[in-house]
N, C-alpha and C positions, 0 to 999 in steps of 0.2 A: 504494499500499499504506500502511496506517496501523497504528499500535500502540494497542491498547485495553486497558483494565484492568477486571478482574471481581473481585467479593469474594463471600465466603461465611464463615459462621461455622465451617464444618467441611468438610473434603475430602469428606465423605460426603453433603453437602447441595448442592442446586442453587445455582449461581453466578449472580449478577445483574450484567449489563453496567452499568458506571458511567461510561463515556465514553472518549474518545480521549486519547492523550497525545502531545505533540510535533506536529510538522509532518507526519511520516510520510514514509518512503522505504524502499526494500529494505534489509535487513540491519541493523536496529537491534540495539543492544546495551546492556545495563545494566551499568554499572560503578560502583566506588566509589573516589574519588580526592579528596584535599584535604579529607577530612572531609564529602564531599557524595556523594549518589547521582546518577548521570548517566544519562540515556537518550541514548546516542551515535547520532546519525542523520547522514545525509549532507547535509541542509540546513545554512545557515549557522548557525542557532541550535539548540543541544541543549537538552533539558528538564533542569533541574537541581532537585534537592530535598536539603535538609539533614536531613529526617526529624525528628521524627516527622511525619506528614502532617496533623496538626491544628495549626492556628496557635498555639494556647495551651492548655495544660492546667494548671489550678490546683486545688490541694487544701488543705482545712483539716480539722483533727482536733478533736474536742470530747471533753471528759472529764466524766463524772458523779463529782464528788468527795464528795458527801454521801449517797449511796445513795437518792436519791429518784426515780430513773429519768428525770432530766432533766439535760441537758448544762449544767454550770456554767461551764466554762472552754473557750474556743475558741482555737486558734492563729490567726495571721494567714493570709490566703490567700497560698500560696506556688506559683510555677510550678515544674513538674517536667517533665523530658524524658528520653527514653530516650537512650542513647548508642551510637554505632556506631564500630567501628574494624576495622583490618585484622586478618586471621588470618594469621600468619607462614607463608610459602611457599605461599599460595593467592592466585591472581589474581582469583577471582570469589566469594569467600566472605567474609562480614562477621560479626563477633561483635556481639551486641546486648547492652547492659547495661540492665536495666530502670530506670525512674525510681524515685528513692528520695526519701524525706523524713526527716530526722533528728528523731526524736521524743523524744530523751533529756531535754529540758527540761520535758515534760509532767509534771504532778503525778500522784501515785498516784491510782487511781480505781476505781470499781465497774463502770463501763460506758464504752464509747468509740463514737464515731461519726464518720464521714468524709463529707465532701461534695466533689464534682467540679464544676468548671465548664470546659466545653469551648467554645472560641471558634474559629470558622472563617470563612473568607471565601468568597463564591460562586465566586470564581475557582479556589479551591483544590480544590473538589469532593471532599474526603476523606470516607471513611466509617469512623470510628473504631470499633474493637472493643475494649471493656474485658473481657479474659478472665480477669483475676485480680488480687486485691488482697490483700497479706499484711501483717499487722501483727505485729511481733515484740516481745515483752516479756521483758526480762531481769530477773532478781531483783536 
């Protein structure tokens, strides 16, 4: 017996097989402990992931400060990560905190742009889905 993983952008769309996880054995279980996700199996080595499942996600934000529809100022590239933690009184539920970037040092502007860099390794076989980006501006 083996454990496989599938992905889709929606529960209403067809799922695509992405590969096998771990060495395989009856009765696998997914758990969260010590800040990591574990695929607990009966062979000697369990599969471990800290999440997110892309090796590195870097973001930078640009600002048009002189209203010419061109970015004048860019932040440095900064790595961002989702966070995961326990939900009190639940053995198998984990809360997810979205990745965040502090933009309070950006100058005021007329337009903003963001860029992402996703870096992965062939061994990781992740298929990241970016489903939402929010920029919040405070007066």
